[in-house]
DRENDO-1510 file (C-alpha; in Angstrom, 1 decimal, always signed):
<recs>
REC; n; res; u; v; w
REC; 1; UNK; +127.1; +84.4; +58.3 .
REC; 2; UNK; +126.4; +80.8; +58.3 .
REC; 3; UNK; +123.1; +79.9; +60.3 .
REC; 4; UNK; +122.1; +76.9; +61.3 .
REC; 5; UNK; +119.0; +75.0; +61.3 .
REC; 6; UNK; +118.0; +76.0; +64.7 .
REC; 7; UNK; +118.4; +79.5; +64.4 .
REC; 8; UNK; +116.3; +79.5; +61.2 .
REC; 9; UNK; +113.7; +78.0; +63.4 .
REC; 10; UNK; +114.5; +79.9; +65.7 .
REC; 11; UNK; +114.1; +82.7; +63.5 .
REC; 12; UNK; +110.9; +81.9; +62.1 .
REC; 13; UNK; +108.8; +79.9; +64.3 .
REC; 14; UNK; +106.3; +79.4; +61.2 .
REC; 15; UNK; +105.1; +82.5; +61.6 .
REC; 16; UNK; +104.2; +84.6; +58.0 .
REC; 17; UNK; +103.4; +88.3; +58.0 .
REC; 18; UNK; +100.9; +89.2; +55.9 .
REC; 19; UNK; +102.1; +92.7; +54.3 .
REC; 20; UNK; +105.7; +93.1; +52.8 .
REC; 21; UNK; +105.6; +96.8; +53.8 .
REC; 22; UNK; +108.5; +98.0; +56.5 .
REC; 23; UNK; +106.7; +98.0; +60.0 .
REC; 24; UNK; +108.4; +99.3; +63.2 .
REC; 25; UNK; +108.0; +97.5; +66.4 .
REC; 26; UNK; +108.5; +99.6; +69.7 .
REC; 27; UNK; +109.2; +97.2; +72.2 .
REC; 28; UNK; +108.8; +98.0; +75.9 .
REC; 29; UNK; +110.8; +95.7; +78.7 .
REC; 30; UNK; +112.6; +95.6; +81.7 .
REC; 31; UNK; +116.4; +96.0; +82.3 .
REC; 32; UNK; +116.8; +92.6; +83.6 .
REC; 33; UNK; +119.7; +90.4; +82.5 .
REC; 34; UNK; +117.5; +88.1; +80.4 .
REC; 35; UNK; +115.7; +90.7; +78.1 .
REC; 36; UNK; +119.0; +92.2; +77.5 .
REC; 37; UNK; +120.1; +88.9; +76.4 .
REC; 38; UNK; +116.8; +89.1; +74.1 .
REC; 39; UNK; +116.8; +92.9; +72.6 .
REC; 40; UNK; +121.1; +91.4; +71.7 .
REC; 41; UNK; +119.6; +88.3; +70.5 .
REC; 42; UNK; +116.5; +89.7; +68.4 .
REC; 43; UNK; +118.8; +90.1; +65.0 .
REC; 44; UNK; +118.0; +86.4; +64.1 .
REC; 45; UNK; +114.9; +87.5; +64.2 .
REC; 46; UNK; +114.7; +90.9; +62.0 .
REC; 47; UNK; +117.2; +88.2; +59.7 .
REC; 48; UNK; +114.6; +86.4; +59.3 .
REC; 49; UNK; +112.0; +89.1; +58.7 .
REC; 50; UNK; +114.0; +92.4; +57.0 .
REC; 51; UNK; +110.3; +94.4; +56.9 .
REC; 52; UNK; +110.5; +94.6; +60.8 .
REC; 53; UNK; +112.8; +96.5; +62.6 .
REC; 54; UNK; +112.6; +96.5; +66.4 .
REC; 55; UNK; +112.7; +99.6; +68.6 .
REC; 56; UNK; +113.4; +98.7; +72.0 .
REC; 57; UNK; +112.3; +100.9; +74.9 .
REC; 58; UNK; +114.0; +99.4; +78.4 .
REC; 59; UNK; +113.5; +100.8; +81.4 .
REC; 60; UNK; +114.0; +99.9; +85.2 .
REC; 61; UNK; +111.2; +97.6; +86.8 .
REC; 62; UNK; +109.2; +100.7; +88.4 .
REC; 63; UNK; +109.4; +102.9; +85.5 .
REC; 64; UNK; +108.4; +100.3; +83.3 .
REC; 65; UNK; +105.4; +99.7; +85.0 .
REC; 66; UNK; +104.6; +103.4; +85.5 .
REC; 67; UNK; +104.8; +103.5; +82.1 .
REC; 68; UNK; +103.1; +101.0; +80.8 .
REC; 69; UNK; +100.0; +100.9; +82.8 .
REC; 70; UNK; +99.1; +104.8; +82.0 .
REC; 71; UNK; +99.8; +104.4; +78.4 .
REC; 72; UNK; +97.6; +101.4; +78.4 .
REC; 73; UNK; +94.7; +103.1; +80.4 .
REC; 74; UNK; +94.8; +106.1; +78.6 .
REC; 75; UNK; +94.7; +104.0; +74.7 .
REC; 76; UNK; +98.0; +106.3; +74.2 .
REC; 77; UNK; +99.3; +103.4; +71.9 .
REC; 78; UNK; +102.8; +103.9; +72.5 .
REC; 79; UNK; +104.4; +100.6; +72.4 .
REC; 80; UNK; +103.4; +97.2; +70.3 .
REC; 81; UNK; +104.7; +94.9; +72.6 .
REC; 82; UNK; +104.7; +95.0; +76.5 .
REC; 83; UNK; +106.5; +93.3; +78.8 .
REC; 84; UNK; +104.4; +92.5; +81.5 .
REC; 85; UNK; +103.4; +90.2; +84.0 .
REC; 86; UNK; +101.1; +87.7; +85.7 .
REC; 87; UNK; +99.7; +90.8; +87.6 .
REC; 88; UNK; +98.3; +93.0; +84.7 .
REC; 89; UNK; +97.6; +90.4; +82.3 .
REC; 90; UNK; +94.5; +89.4; +83.9 .
REC; 91; UNK; +93.2; +92.2; +84.5 .
REC; 92; UNK; +93.9; +94.2; +81.5 .
REC; 93; UNK; +92.6; +91.0; +79.2 .
REC; 94; UNK; +89.4; +91.8; +81.2 .
REC; 95; UNK; +89.5; +94.9; +80.2 .
REC; 96; UNK; +89.9; +94.2; +76.5 .
REC; 97; UNK; +92.8; +96.2; +76.7 .
REC; 98; UNK; +95.0; +93.5; +75.3 .
REC; 99; UNK; +95.1; +91.2; +72.1 .
REC; 100; UNK; +93.7; +87.6; +72.4 .
REC; 101; UNK; +96.3; +85.3; +71.4 .
REC; 102; UNK; +94.8; +82.5; +69.7 .
REC; 103; UNK; +95.5; +80.4; +66.1 .
REC; 104; UNK; +99.0; +80.6; +67.3 .
REC; 105; UNK; +101.7; +78.5; +65.3 .
REC; 106; UNK; +101.4; +74.6; +66.1 .
REC; 107; UNK; +105.1; +74.3; +66.9 .
REC; 108; UNK; +104.8; +76.9; +69.1 .
REC; 109; UNK; +103.6; +73.9; +71.4 .
REC; 110; UNK; +101.5; +76.3; +73.9 .
REC; 111; UNK; +100.6; +72.7; +76.0 .
REC; 112; UNK; +104.2; +72.9; +76.8 .
REC; 113; UNK; +103.8; +75.6; +78.9 .
REC; 114; UNK; +103.7; +75.2; +82.3 .
REC; 115; UNK; +100.1; +75.1; +83.4 .
REC; 116; UNK; +100.0; +77.2; +86.5 .
REC; 117; UNK; +102.2; +79.9; +83.9 .
REC; 118; UNK; +99.4; +79.1; +81.3 .
REC; 119; UNK; +96.3; +80.2; +83.8 .
REC; 120; UNK; +98.0; +83.0; +85.2 .
REC; 121; UNK; +98.3; +84.8; +82.0 .
REC; 122; UNK; +94.6; +83.6; +80.6 .
REC; 123; UNK; +91.2; +85.2; +80.8 .
REC; 124; UNK; +88.5; +82.6; +80.6 .
REC; 125; UNK; +90.6; +80.1; +78.7 .
REC; 126; UNK; +92.2; +82.4; +76.5 .
REC; 127; UNK; +95.7; +83.5; +76.1 .
REC; 128; UNK; +96.5; +87.2; +76.9 .
REC; 129; UNK; +100.4; +87.2; +77.5 .
REC; 130; UNK; +103.0; +84.9; +75.8 .
REC; 131; UNK; +105.6; +83.9; +78.9 .
REC; 132; UNK; +109.5; +84.8; +78.4 .
REC; 133; UNK; +110.6; +83.6; +81.6 .
REC; 134; UNK; +109.1; +82.5; +84.9 .
REC; 135; UNK; +109.9; +82.6; +88.4 .
REC; 136; UNK; +109.5; +81.4; +91.9 .
REC; 137; UNK; +111.6; +82.4; +95.1 .
REC; 138; UNK; +115.0; +81.0; +96.1 .
REC; 139; UNK; +117.4; +80.9; +98.7 .
REC; 140; UNK; +120.9; +81.9; +97.3 .
REC; 141; UNK; +123.6; +81.0; +99.9 .
REC; 142; UNK; +128.0; +81.3; +99.8 .
REC; 143; UNK; +128.5; +78.2; +100.5 .
REC; 144; UNK; +132.4; +79.1; +101.4 .
REC; 145; UNK; +130.8; +81.0; +104.2 .
REC; 146; UNK; +129.0; +78.6; +105.3 .
REC; 147; UNK; +131.7; +76.0; +105.6 .
REC; 148; UNK; +134.2; +78.2; +107.3 .
REC; 149; UNK; +131.6; +79.1; +110.0 .
REC; 150; UNK; +130.6; +75.2; +110.5 .
REC; 151; UNK; +127.1; +76.2; +109.2 .
REC; 152; UNK; +124.6; +73.9; +107.7 .
REC; 153; UNK; +122.1; +75.5; +105.1 .
REC; 154; UNK; +118.8; +73.3; +105.6 .
REC; 155; UNK; +116.9; +72.1; +102.2 .
REC; 156; UNK; +114.0; +74.1; +103.2 .
REC; 157; UNK; +114.9; +77.0; +106.0 .
REC; 158; UNK; +113.3; +78.5; +107.8 .
REC; 159; UNK; +113.1; +82.3; +108.3 .
REC; 160; UNK; +114.2; +82.8; +112.0 .
REC; 161; UNK; +117.1; +79.7; +111.0 .
REC; 162; UNK; +117.8; +82.8; +107.9 .
REC; 163; UNK; +118.0; +85.4; +110.9 .
REC; 164; UNK; +120.4; +83.0; +113.1 .
REC; 165; UNK; +122.8; +82.5; +109.7 .
REC; 166; UNK; +122.8; +85.9; +109.1 .
REC; 167; UNK; +123.9; +86.9; +112.7 .
REC; 168; UNK; +127.3; +84.7; +112.4 .
REC; 169; UNK; +127.7; +85.5; +109.3 .
REC; 170; UNK; +127.9; +89.4; +109.0 .
REC; 171; UNK; +131.0; +91.2; +109.4 .
REC; 172; UNK; +130.6; +94.8; +108.5 .
REC; 173; UNK; +134.5; +95.9; +108.9 .
REC; 174; UNK; +134.8; +93.0; +105.5 .
REC; 175; UNK; +132.2; +94.4; +103.9 .
REC; 176; UNK; +130.1; +91.3; +104.3 .
REC; 177; UNK; +126.0; +91.3; +105.1 .
REC; 178; UNK; +124.6; +88.7; +106.6 .
REC; 179; UNK; +121.2; +89.2; +104.7 .
REC; 180; UNK; +120.1; +90.7; +101.7 .
REC; 181; UNK; +116.6; +91.8; +100.5 .
REC; 182; UNK; +114.8; +94.1; +98.6 .
REC; 183; UNK; +114.5; +97.1; +100.3 .
REC; 184; UNK; +113.3; +99.4; +97.2 .
REC; 185; UNK; +109.7; +100.6; +97.3 .
REC; 186; UNK; +107.6; +99.2; +95.0 .
REC; 187; UNK; +104.3; +96.6; +94.7 .
REC; 188; UNK; +107.0; +94.8; +92.5 .
REC; 189; UNK; +110.3; +95.1; +94.6 .
REC; 190; UNK; +109.9; +95.3; +98.1 .
REC; 191; UNK; +106.4; +94.4; +98.8 .
REC; 192; UNK; +106.6; +91.3; +96.5 .
REC; 193; UNK; +109.5; +90.0; +98.8 .
REC; 194; UNK; +107.7; +90.7; +102.4 .
REC; 195; UNK; +104.6; +89.7; +101.0 .
REC; 196; UNK; +105.4; +86.3; +100.4 .
REC; 197; UNK; +107.4; +86.7; +103.2 .
REC; 198; UNK; +104.1; +87.4; +105.6 .
REC; 199; UNK; +102.6; +84.5; +103.8 .
REC; 200; UNK; +105.0; +82.7; +105.6 .
REC; 201; UNK; +104.7; +83.9; +109.0 .
REC; 202; UNK; +100.6; +83.2; +108.5 .
REC; 203; UNK; +99.5; +86.4; +107.3 .
REC; 204; UNK; +97.2; +87.4; +104.8 .
REC; 205; UNK; +96.3; +90.9; +103.0 .
REC; 206; UNK; +92.7; +90.7; +103.2 .
REC; 207; UNK; +90.1; +89.0; +105.5 .
REC; 208; UNK; +87.1; +87.1; +103.2 .
REC; 209; UNK; +84.9; +90.3; +103.7 .
REC; 210; UNK; +88.4; +92.5; +102.1 .
REC; 211; UNK; +88.7; +94.0; +105.4 .
REC; 212; UNK; +92.7; +95.0; +105.4 .
REC; 213; UNK; +94.5; +93.1; +107.6 .
REC; 214; UNK; +97.8; +94.7; +107.9 .
REC; 215; UNK; +98.1; +95.5; +112.1 .
REC; 216; UNK; +97.3; +91.3; +112.2 .
REC; 217; UNK; +100.1; +89.5; +114.7 .
REC; 218; UNK; +101.0; +87.9; +112.3 .
REC; 219; UNK; +102.1; +90.7; +109.6 .
REC; 220; UNK; +103.7; +92.2; +112.9 .
REC; 221; UNK; +106.0; +89.6; +113.5 .
REC; 222; UNK; +107.0; +89.5; +109.7 .
REC; 223; UNK; +108.1; +92.9; +109.3 .
REC; 224; UNK; +109.5; +93.2; +112.5 .
REC; 225; UNK; +112.0; +90.7; +111.4 .
REC; 226; UNK; +112.2; +92.1; +108.0 .
REC; 227; UNK; +113.4; +95.7; +109.5 .
REC; 228; UNK; +115.2; +94.4; +112.4 .
REC; 229; UNK; +117.2; +91.6; +110.5 .
REC; 230; UNK; +118.2; +94.1; +107.3 .
REC; 231; UNK; +119.0; +96.7; +110.1 .
REC; 232; UNK; +121.1; +94.3; +111.7 .
REC; 233; UNK; +122.7; +92.3; +109.0 .
REC; 234; UNK; +121.7; +93.6; +106.1 .
REC; 235; UNK; +123.9; +96.1; +103.5 .
REC; 236; UNK; +123.7; +100.2; +103.8 .
REC; 237; UNK; +121.6; +101.7; +101.2 .
REC; 238; UNK; +119.2; +99.2; +101.1 .
REC; 239; UNK; +115.8; +100.9; +100.2 .
REC; 240; UNK; +118.0; +102.0; +96.9 .
REC; 241; UNK; +118.1; +97.9; +96.4 .
REC; 242; UNK; +115.8; +96.4; +94.4 .
REC; 243; UNK; +116.4; +92.8; +92.2 .
REC; 244; UNK; +118.8; +94.2; +89.9 .
REC; 245; UNK; +121.0; +96.2; +92.7 .
REC; 246; UNK; +120.4; +93.0; +95.2 .
REC; 247; UNK; +121.7; +90.8; +92.5 .
REC; 248; UNK; +125.3; +93.1; +91.8 .
REC; 249; UNK; +125.7; +92.9; +95.5 .
REC; 250; UNK; +125.7; +89.5; +96.1 .
REC; 251; UNK; +127.5; +88.8; +92.8 .
REC; 252; UNK; +130.4; +91.1; +94.1 .
REC; 253; UNK; +130.7; +88.6; +97.1 .
REC; 254; UNK; +128.8; +91.5; +99.9 .
REC; 255; UNK; +125.7; +89.4; +100.6 .
REC; 256; UNK; +126.2; +85.5; +102.9 .
REC; 257; UNK; +122.4; +85.2; +102.1 .
REC; 258; UNK; +119.9; +86.2; +99.4 .
REC; 259; UNK; +116.2; +85.5; +99.1 .
REC; 260; UNK; +114.8; +86.6; +95.7 .
REC; 261; UNK; +113.8; +85.4; +92.4 .
REC; 262; UNK; +114.5; +82.3; +90.7 .
REC; 263; UNK; +115.5; +83.5; +87.5 .
REC; 264; UNK; +118.8; +84.9; +89.3 .
REC; 265; UNK; +120.2; +81.5; +89.1 .
REC; 266; UNK; +122.2; +81.9; +86.2 .
REC; 267; UNK; +123.4; +85.2; +87.0 .
REC; 268; UNK; +124.8; +84.1; +90.1 .
REC; 269; UNK; +126.6; +81.0; +88.5 .
REC; 270; UNK; +128.2; +83.6; +85.4 .
REC; 271; UNK; +131.5; +83.8; +86.1 .
REC; 272; UNK; +132.1; +86.7; +83.3 .
REC; 273; UNK; +129.7; +88.5; +86.2 .
REC; 274; UNK; +129.6; +86.4; +89.5 .
REC; 275; UNK; +133.3; +86.7; +91.3 .
REC; 276; UNK; +131.3; +84.0; +93.9 .
REC; 277; UNK; +130.3; +81.7; +91.3 .
REC; 278; UNK; +131.9; +78.7; +92.5 .
REC; 279; UNK; +130.6; +79.5; +95.9 .
REC; 280; UNK; +127.0; +79.6; +95.6 .
REC; 281; UNK; +124.2; +77.2; +96.7 .
REC; 282; UNK; +120.7; +77.1; +96.6 .
REC; 283; UNK; +117.6; +75.8; +99.4 .
REC; 284; UNK; +113.9; +76.5; +99.1 .
REC; 285; UNK; +112.3; +79.5; +99.6 .
REC; 286; UNK; +112.3; +79.8; +103.7 .
REC; 287; UNK; +109.2; +79.5; +105.6 .
REC; 288; UNK; +107.8; +80.0; +109.0 .
REC; 289; UNK; +104.7; +79.3; +110.4 .
REC; 290; UNK; +103.6; +77.7; +106.9 .
REC; 291; UNK; +104.8; +77.1; +103.6 .
REC; 292; UNK; +101.2; +78.8; +102.3 .
REC; 293; UNK; +102.4; +81.3; +99.7 .
REC; 294; UNK; +106.1; +81.4; +101.1 .
REC; 295; UNK; +107.2; +81.1; +97.3 .
REC; 296; UNK; +105.6; +83.3; +94.6 .
REC; 297; UNK; +104.6; +82.5; +91.2 .
REC; 298; UNK; +105.5; +85.3; +88.2 .
REC; 299; UNK; +106.0; +84.9; +84.3 .
REC; 300; UNK; +107.6; +87.8; +82.9 .
REC; 301; UNK; +105.4; +87.9; +79.4 .
REC; 302; UNK; +105.1; +89.9; +76.4 .
REC; 303; UNK; +101.8; +90.9; +75.3 .
REC; 304; UNK; +100.4; +93.1; +72.7 .
REC; 305; UNK; +97.9; +96.4; +73.4 .
REC; 306; UNK; +94.8; +96.7; +71.6 .
REC; 307; UNK; +95.9; +99.9; +70.5 .
REC; 308; UNK; +99.3; +98.1; +68.2 .
REC; 309; UNK; +99.1; +98.9; +64.4 .
REC; 310; UNK; +101.3; +96.4; +63.5 .
REC; 311; UNK; +99.8; +93.3; +65.5 .
REC; 312; UNK; +101.2; +90.9; +63.3 .
REC; 313; UNK; +104.6; +91.3; +63.1 .
REC; 314; UNK; +104.2; +92.0; +67.2 .
REC; 315; UNK; +102.7; +88.2; +67.4 .
REC; 316; UNK; +105.2; +87.3; +65.4 .
REC; 317; UNK; +107.9; +88.8; +67.4 .
REC; 318; UNK; +106.4; +87.8; +70.5 .
REC; 319; UNK; +105.7; +83.6; +69.6 .
REC; 320; UNK; +109.6; +84.2; +68.2 .
REC; 321; UNK; +110.8; +85.3; +71.7 .
REC; 322; UNK; +109.2; +82.9; +74.1 .
REC; 323; UNK; +109.1; +79.6; +71.6 .
REC; 324; UNK; +111.5; +76.2; +72.1 .
REC; 325; UNK; +113.6; +77.3; +69.0 .
REC; 326; UNK; +114.1; +80.2; +70.6 .
REC; 327; UNK; +115.4; +78.4; +74.1 .
REC; 328; UNK; +117.8; +76.5; +71.2 .
REC; 329; UNK; +118.9; +80.0; +70.2 .
REC; 330; UNK; +119.8; +81.0; +73.8 .
REC; 331; UNK; +122.0; +77.4; +74.5 .
REC; 332; UNK; +123.8; +77.5; +71.1 .
REC; 333; UNK; +124.9; +81.4; +71.6 .
REC; 334; UNK; +125.2; +81.7; +75.0 .
REC; 335; UNK; +125.0; +78.3; +77.1 .
REC; 336; UNK; +122.6; +75.9; +78.3 .
REC; 337; UNK; +122.5; +77.5; +82.0 .
REC; 338; UNK; +121.4; +81.3; +80.7 .
REC; 339; UNK; +118.2; +79.5; +78.6 .
REC; 340; UNK; +115.3; +81.5; +80.1 .
REC; 341; UNK; +113.8; +79.3; +82.7 .
REC; 342; UNK; +110.2; +78.2; +84.7 .
REC; 343; UNK; +108.2; +78.3; +81.6 .
REC; 344; UNK; +108.2; +75.4; +79.6 .
REC; 345; UNK; +108.7; +71.7; +80.5 .
REC; 346; UNK; +110.6; +70.7; +77.8 .
REC; 347; UNK; +113.0; +73.5; +79.2 .
REC; 348; UNK; +113.9; +71.0; +82.4 .
REC; 349; UNK; +115.4; +68.0; +80.1 .
REC; 350; UNK; +117.9; +66.1; +81.6 .
REC; 351; UNK; +120.6; +68.0; +80.4 .
REC; 352; UNK; +119.3; +71.3; +81.5 .
REC; 353; UNK; +118.9; +69.9; +85.3 .
REC; 354; UNK; +122.4; +68.6; +85.2 .
REC; 355; UNK; +124.4; +71.4; +84.3 .
REC; 356; UNK; +122.0; +74.2; +85.6 .
REC; 357; UNK; +122.4; +73.3; +90.1 .
REC; 358; UNK; +119.4; +75.9; +89.8 .
REC; 359; UNK; +117.3; +74.0; +88.0 .
REC; 360; UNK; +115.8; +71.4; +90.2 .
REC; 361; UNK; +115.1; +73.8; +93.4 .
REC; 362; UNK; +113.7; +76.2; +90.8 .
REC; 363; UNK; +111.3; +73.6; +89.8 .
REC; 364; UNK; +110.3; +72.7; +92.5 .
REC; 365; UNK; +109.5; +76.2; +94.0 .
REC; 366; UNK; +107.3; +76.7; +90.5 .
REC; 367; UNK; +105.4; +73.7; +91.5 .
REC; 368; UNK; +104.7; +74.4; +95.0 .
REC; 369; UNK; +103.8; +78.0; +94.6 .
REC; 370; UNK; +100.0; +78.0; +94.2 .
REC; 371; UNK; +98.4; +81.7; +93.9 .
REC; 372; UNK; +94.9; +80.2; +94.3 .
REC; 373; UNK; +95.8; +79.8; +98.3 .
REC; 374; UNK; +98.7; +82.1; +99.1 .
REC; 375; UNK; +97.8; +82.3; +102.8 .
REC; 376; UNK; +97.4; +79.8; +105.6 .
REC; 377; UNK; +94.1; +81.7; +106.4 .
REC; 378; UNK; +90.8; +81.3; +104.1 .
REC; 379; UNK; +91.2; +85.0; +101.1 .
REC; 380; UNK; +89.0; +86.3; +99.2 .
REC; 381; UNK; +91.7; +86.9; +96.4 .
REC; 382; UNK; +94.6; +84.9; +94.1 .
REC; 383; UNK; +98.0; +85.9; +94.0 .
REC; 384; UNK; +101.0; +85.2; +96.3 .
REC; 385; UNK; +103.2; +88.2; +96.3 .
REC; 386; UNK; +100.2; +90.8; +95.2 .
REC; 387; UNK; +96.6; +90.6; +95.3 .
REC; 388; UNK; +95.2; +90.7; +91.9 .
REC; 389; UNK; +92.9; +93.3; +91.9 .
REC; 390; UNK; +93.3; +96.3; +90.1 .
REC; 391; UNK; +93.5; +98.5; +93.7 .
REC; 392; UNK; +96.4; +96.9; +94.2 .
REC; 393; UNK; +99.2; +98.1; +92.4 .
REC; 394; UNK; +98.4; +101.6; +94.3 .
REC; 395; UNK; +97.9; +100.4; +97.8 .
REC; 396; UNK; +100.8; +97.9; +97.3 .
REC; 397; UNK; +103.3; +101.1; +96.1 .
REC; 398; UNK; +102.1; +103.0; +98.8 .
REC; 399; UNK; +102.5; +100.4; +101.5 .
REC; 400; UNK; +106.3; +99.6; +100.0 .
REC; 401; UNK; +107.2; +103.2; +100.7 .
REC; 402; UNK; +105.6; +103.0; +104.6 .
REC; 403; UNK; +108.0; +100.1; +104.8 .
REC; 404; UNK; +111.0; +101.9; +103.6 .
REC; 405; UNK; +110.6; +104.5; +105.7 .
REC; 406; UNK; +111.1; +102.1; +108.9 .
REC; 407; UNK; +114.0; +100.6; +107.6 .
REC; 408; UNK; +115.8; +104.0; +107.7 .
REC; 409; UNK; +114.0; +104.6; +111.3 .
REC; 410; UNK; +112.0; +107.2; +110.3 .
REC; 411; UNK; +108.7; +105.4; +112.0 .
REC; 412; UNK; +108.1; +102.3; +113.9 .
REC; 413; UNK; +107.1; +99.0; +112.5 .
REC; 414; UNK; +104.1; +99.5; +114.6 .
REC; 415; UNK; +103.5; +102.9; +113.2 .
REC; 416; UNK; +104.2; +101.4; +109.6 .
REC; 417; UNK; +101.9; +99.0; +110.2 .
REC; 418; UNK; +99.1; +101.5; +111.6 .
REC; 419; UNK; +99.7; +103.5; +108.6 .
REC; 420; UNK; +99.4; +101.1; +105.9 .
REC; 421; UNK; +96.1; +99.8; +107.8 .
REC; 422; UNK; +94.8; +102.9; +107.5 .
REC; 423; UNK; +95.8; +103.9; +103.9 .
REC; 424; UNK; +94.7; +100.5; +102.5 .
REC; 425; UNK; +91.4; +100.8; +104.0 .
REC; 426; UNK; +90.9; +104.3; +102.6 .
REC; 427; UNK; +92.0; +102.7; +99.1 .
REC; 428; UNK; +89.0; +99.6; +99.3 .
REC; 429; UNK; +86.3; +101.9; +100.9 .
REC; 430; UNK; +87.1; +104.4; +97.8 .
REC; 431; UNK; +87.1; +101.4; +95.5 .
REC; 432; UNK; +83.6; +100.3; +96.6 .
REC; 433; UNK; +84.6; +96.9; +98.6 .
REC; 434; UNK; +83.4; +94.5; +99.7 .
REC; 435; UNK; +82.1; +94.0; +96.3 .
</recs>
């Protein structure tokens, strides 16, 4: 097969491996579309590195997080490359569970990475993961349905406005739902969305003394909106829907409005997988009482556990998969609108901004997100859709299950909030907060 110079560069990236011995890298990743593409295109890496073979373990998001957390905490050593995010990386890097990523080749161009993304993957100035794609929050909507109903989406909507639009655009007899949101329990699933919504309503997870604030009026307002809107205007079975499931609903024409990760832009406008590709609009993440913490910041990233026996090969792979030449490879193979978004300044070229209708709003939201100031009220933590403390993984998952129960009517919103407050207080007390 004839290979262009760009493909050769993408495969090599100036990283040479010290040993010619055959090595197998085991790569754990999430079953999101961009990672499936990475797996497909990794043949170019293997062509340039015939001494390396790749063994892929592709898992659903909640399962991936559980497997990786267990493996790294017990030094299990099952994996050579981990797909983790801006929550795990600083915590695991500080525990010395991850390899620091110094001495990257000059052509990797670390300075091209968005500062906020780079900072989120660093500990004391040292990178511990390389960002594969970055994301914030975007409001997706059906322009044809809005036009038919005589509605106009503001550039920066409020949650109240989205609720009003959803009421107008719900027609359950046609399988058309006004508002689709994540309902699957998990700190990175329903709680990512609900925490961001709560911020917009003026809420915070903890006060300055690490006291949980889940029974505050602001949390109650956000949680009541979330549950009521999904019960009245959302699809059935919402508690089974995470990012991928809700994306499938939107692409099949079932959702008038969807608020979720900006990375979905390329999938909603891809005619090979979206039946509504020509009728998708993009607006800012919804605000309410404030815009503080109303749009999240996250980067799915690639890291190397210290237990890996193939660190040089792993470093060569993650540098390849997160490089500027990889962006060019995706452009040549799948088109410019499908490049991994949200990590590099150079990605947002005039050509990309013109070709991708979602690119500008994604860039705006990425630049707006400020994990250091996630709430209108003072907080002792960083993180927008999560709190960057080790305990949050268990806390967020526990609270997420309570809100799933509220969605199905097993408990009221007030009961869910009270139970969430109580369980979070116990967990924080057990962990010794305030510290």
